[in-house]
C-alpha positions, 0 to 999 in steps of 0.5 A: 944841539938845539936849545931845548936839548941843551937846557934839558941836559943841563937841568938833568946834570944839575938835578943829579948834582943836587941829588948827590948832595942830598944823599951825602948830607943824609937829607932823605926828603930832599933826596926823594924830591930830587929823585922824582925831579930826575925821573921826570926829566929823564922821562921828558928826555925820552919822550922827545928823543933826547939821547942821554949819556951814561951819567944821565941814564 
């Protein structure tokens, strides 16, 4: 796995964790921001052919 793919997957995992935390604390604005970031990262992964596991899809 190259550095780009590794970094992208790490960013997705971190963003998923941040999104979960925002939802758990009831911070709707932060959850919306994190969801947008996650959508962008997933789109970037798809554009570059990065296969994501079940937890990242």
